[in-house]
Backbone as CSV, one residue per row, in Angstrom:
resi,resn,N_x,N_y,N_z,CA_x,CA_y,CA_z,C_x,C_y,C_z
1,UNK,26.284,-26.945,6.881,25.540,-25.557,6.691,24.062,-25.847,6.873
2,UNK,23.263,-25.129,7.629,21.850,-25.339,7.720,21.032,-24.340,6.798
3,UNK,20.450,-25.066,5.803,20.022,-24.148,4.664,18.671,-23.571,4.985
4,UNK,18.078,-23.795,6.246,16.816,-23.349,6.633,16.878,-21.949,7.306
5,UNK,18.112,-21.613,7.703,18.250,-20.351,8.540,18.191,-19.146,7.633
6,UNK,17.793,-17.861,8.004,17.449,-16.873,7.065,18.970,-15.946,7.333
7,UNK,19.125,-15.412,6.240,20.214,-14.675,6.078,19.902,-13.267,6.977
8,UNK,20.820,-12.886,7.724,20.656,-11.804,8.618,21.451,-10.577,8.323
9,UNK,21.035,-9.356,8.704,21.693,-8.188,8.562,21.657,-7.392,9.861
10,UNK,22.487,-6.574,10.046,22.567,-5.763,11.363,22.129,-4.272,11.243
11,UNK,21.321,-3.834,12.048,20.814,-2.484,12.181,21.228,-1.850,13.373
12,UNK,21.917,-0.765,13.329,22.494,-0.016,14.419,21.550,1.367,14.668
13,UNK,21.259,1.892,15.801,20.662,3.061,15.949,21.203,3.728,17.250
14,UNK,21.330,5.087,17.136,21.864,5.727,18.240,20.623,6.338,18.740
15,UNK,20.423,6.320,20.124,19.306,6.927,20.825,19.664,7.688,22.227
16,UNK,18.867,8.359,22.648,19.333,9.098,24.031,18.984,8.154,25.103
17,UNK,19.639,8.258,26.295,19.425,7.502,27.267,18.020,7.321,27.736
18,UNK,17.283,8.501,27.675,15.893,8.566,28.098,15.139,7.794,26.993
19,UNK,15.402,7.778,25.725,14.713,7.035,24.815,14.881,5.459,25.018
20,UNK,16.210,5.209,25.364,16.416,3.790,25.591,15.639,3.367,26.726
21,UNK,15.644,4.176,27.836,14.814,3.473,29.114,13.496,3.515,28.799
22,UNK,12.825,4.519,28.039,11.531,4.681,27.826,11.054,3.322,26.837
23,UNK,11.987,3.095,25.834,11.698,1.776,25.138,11.636,0.618,25.790
24,UNK,12.680,0.553,26.721,12.848,-0.669,27.406,11.650,-0.950,28.309
25,UNK,11.114,0.170,29.131,9.966,0.111,29.884,8.856,-0.428,28.998
26,UNK,8.703,0.132,27.751,7.545,-0.373,26.867,7.765,-1.866,26.597
27,UNK,8.810,-2.295,26.385,9.141,-3.682,25.921,8.883,-4.545,27.054
28,UNK,9.235,-4.156,28.216,9.138,-4.975,29.587,7.440,-4.989,29.661
29,UNK,6.939,-4.045,29.690,5.479,-3.902,30.055,4.498,-4.752,28.930
30,UNK,5.061,-4.649,27.796,4.504,-5.219,26.712,4.747,-6.807,26.669
31,UNK,5.525,-7.198,27.524,5.865,-8.591,27.476,6.943,-9.122,26.557
32,UNK,7.613,-8.267,26.099,8.650,-8.685,24.934,9.785,-9.285,25.660
33,UNK,10.550,-10.227,25.228,11.778,-10.824,25.628,12.790,-9.729,25.807
34,UNK,12.942,-8.853,24.825,14.236,-7.956,24.922,13.776,-6.681,24.168
35,UNK,14.545,-5.661,24.333,14.356,-4.331,23.744,14.418,-4.655,22.033
36,UNK,15.274,-5.471,21.801,15.429,-5.727,20.148,14.032,-6.399,19.735
37,UNK,13.712,-7.579,20.504,12.257,-8.075,19.942,11.276,-6.841,19.777
38,UNK,11.141,-6.174,20.786,10.192,-4.962,20.786,10.409,-4.169,19.718
39,UNK,11.548,-3.774,19.420,11.855,-2.758,18.303,11.508,-3.426,17.023
40,UNK,12.034,-4.666,16.739,11.666,-5.345,15.576,10.376,-5.525,15.291
41,UNK,9.598,-6.113,16.378,8.290,-6.238,16.045,7.349,-5.063,15.822
42,UNK,7.626,-3.928,16.619,6.913,-2.878,16.622,7.063,-2.145,15.038
43,UNK,8.335,-2.084,14.770,8.740,-1.403,13.439,8.074,-2.264,12.291
44,UNK,8.216,-3.586,12.422,7.670,-4.407,11.253,6.229,-4.222,11.120
45,UNK,5.609,-4.049,12.262,4.066,-3.869,12.205,3.712,-2.602,11.627
46,UNK,4.562,-1.468,11.943,4.425,-0.077,11.483,4.669,-0.197,9.893
47,UNK,5.752,-0.791,9.684,6.178,-0.877,8.243,5.056,-1.574,7.302
48,UNK,4.378,-2.728,7.794,3.282,-3.310,7.105,2.232,-2.353,7.027
49,UNK,1.904,-1.648,7.909,0.641,-0.562,7.970,1.056,0.481,6.885
50,UNK,2.111,1.006,7.006,2.601,2.103,6.002,2.393,1.551,4.560
51,UNK,2.946,0.412,4.271,3.051,-0.271,3.010,1.712,-0.509,2.450
52,UNK,0.838,-1.106,3.360,-0.438,-1.301,2.816,-1.199,0.021,2.661
53,UNK,-1.125,0.994,3.321,-1.815,2.358,3.186,-1.344,2.743,1.772
54,UNK,0.027,2.819,1.615,0.540,3.459,0.338,0.241,2.693,-0.924
55,UNK,0.133,1.296,-0.871,-0.103,0.651,-1.933,-1.578,0.737,-2.170
56,UNK,-2.575,0.945,-1.286,-3.910,1.247,-1.520,-4.032,2.443,-2.322
57,UNK,-3.341,3.548,-1.805,-3.426,4.953,-2.497,-2.823,4.721,-3.991
58,UNK,-1.784,3.942,-4.165,-1.313,3.825,-5.556,-2.460,3.250,-6.411
59,UNK,-2.967,2.093,-5.753,-3.981,1.249,-6.679,-5.096,2.263,-6.862
60,UNK,-5.624,3.064,-5.953,-6.748,4.028,-6.011,-6.417,4.857,-7.141
61,UNK,-5.192,5.577,-7.230,-4.675,6.543,-8.222,-4.790,5.856,-9.557
62,UNK,-4.262,4.664,-9.715,-4.279,3.835,-10.937,-5.534,3.606,-11.595
63,UNK,-6.498,3.326,-10.510,-7.877,3.066,-10.885,-8.504,4.433,-11.281
64,UNK,-8.204,5.322,-10.791,-8.959,6.667,-11.173,-8.272,7.097,-12.378
65,UNK,-7.133,6.803,-12.827,-6.510,7.173,-14.039,-7.064,6.204,-15.172
66,UNK,-7.245,4.850,-14.832,-7.950,4.113,-15.988,-9.370,4.433,-16.132
67,UNK,-10.174,4.934,-15.121,-11.596,5.325,-15.312,-11.581,6.817,-16.025
68,UNK,-10.728,7.613,-15.796,-10.570,8.754,-16.517,-10.369,8.448,-17.985
69,UNK,-9.342,7.802,-18.199,-8.845,7.354,-19.559,-10.063,6.806,-20.290
70,UNK,-10.882,5.838,-19.724,-12.019,5.207,-20.362,-13.153,6.299,-20.613
71,UNK,-13.288,7.320,-19.763,-14.250,8.314,-19.892,-13.889,9.318,-21.235
72,UNK,-12.669,9.736,-21.115,-12.091,10.597,-22.074,-11.680,10.120,-23.422
73,UNK,-11.419,8.811,-23.427,-11.037,8.119,-24.676,-11.713,6.787,-24.872
74,UNK,-13.047,6.842,-25.011,-13.857,5.544,-24.999,-13.579,4.760,-26.244
75,UNK,-13.302,3.324,-26.174,-13.263,2.634,-27.136,-14.516,2.311,-27.942
76,UNK,-14.651,2.162,-29.203,-15.760,1.839,-29.713,-16.434,0.554,-29.415
77,UNK,-17.853,0.673,-29.415,-18.418,-0.691,-28.675,-18.152,-1.875,-29.573
78,UNK,-18.115,-3.040,-28.899,-17.885,-4.393,-29.574,-19.043,-4.745,-30.227
79,UNK,-18.781,-5.924,-31.101,-19.980,-6.663,-31.832,-20.911,-7.009,-30.691
80,UNK,-20.614,-7.642,-29.561,-21.437,-8.133,-28.625,-22.287,-7.085,-27.986
81,UNK,-21.769,-5.789,-27.728,-22.411,-4.853,-27.176,-23.316,-4.247,-28.244
82,UNK,-23.090,-4.035,-29.390,-23.942,-3.581,-30.252,-25.172,-4.537,-30.636
83,UNK,-24.810,-5.717,-30.517,-25.968,-6.882,-30.570,-26.772,-6.682,-29.470
84,UNK,-26.406,-6.610,-28.179,-27.078,-6.349,-27.065,-27.991,-5.082,-27.076
85,UNK,-27.527,-4.030,-27.565,-28.193,-2.738,-27.636,-29.378,-2.989,-28.758
86,UNK,-29.054,-3.662,-29.769,-30.192,-3.962,-30.817,-31.246,-4.767,-30.176
87,UNK,-30.700,-5.845,-29.485,-31.916,-6.635,-28.804,-32.624,-5.952,-27.821
88,UNK,-32.029,-4.916,-26.976,-32.734,-3.969,-26.122,-33.623,-3.378,-26.787
89,UNK,-33.395,-2.518,-27.869,-34.257,-1.804,-28.683,-35.343,-2.602,-29.303
90,UNK,-35.329,-3.754,-29.691,-36.170,-4.607,-30.173,-37.227,-4.802,-29.113
91,UNK,-36.514,-5.236,-28.029,-37.427,-5.624,-26.707,-38.361,-4.514,-26.398
92,UNK,-37.770,-3.295,-26.380,-38.500,-2.023,-25.839,-39.700,-1.676,-26.795
93,UNK,-39.251,-1.838,-28.181,-40.142,-1.598,-29.243,-41.420,-2.493,-29.079
94,UNK,-41.299,-3.802,-28.870,-42.086,-4.857,-28.755,-42.909,-4.587,-27.536
95,UNK,-42.369,-4.016,-26.581,-42.999,-3.830,-25.201,-43.972,-2.668,-25.372
96,UNK,-43.621,-1.659,-26.129,-44.411,-0.530,-26.314,-45.717,-0.903,-27.221
97,UNK,-45.666,-1.867,-28.110,-46.605,-2.242,-29.013,-47.762,-3.283,-28.437
98,UNK,-47.192,-3.722,-27.339,-48.321,-4.691,-26.519,-49.032,-4.120,-25.860
């Protein structure tokens, strides 16, 4: 048994004769070896496009929610942030006195 071959599944679809001829013409003109190659590659590209778009929307929605949560429920400042604020105030005070 060859372990490098991918497991395969079958996909069947019914379409009108006009659709089949139309798709065959596109496959031929597109330089595809067969209608099957044309359909698989075309659908695969469209699927990648849809998934990428939806994943970006989901990520954007998640980022928006994180931002909203940070604005509406801010965490108290850390020791580092407090120290930086104090250093800034000291710097500003010294600058004004110069």
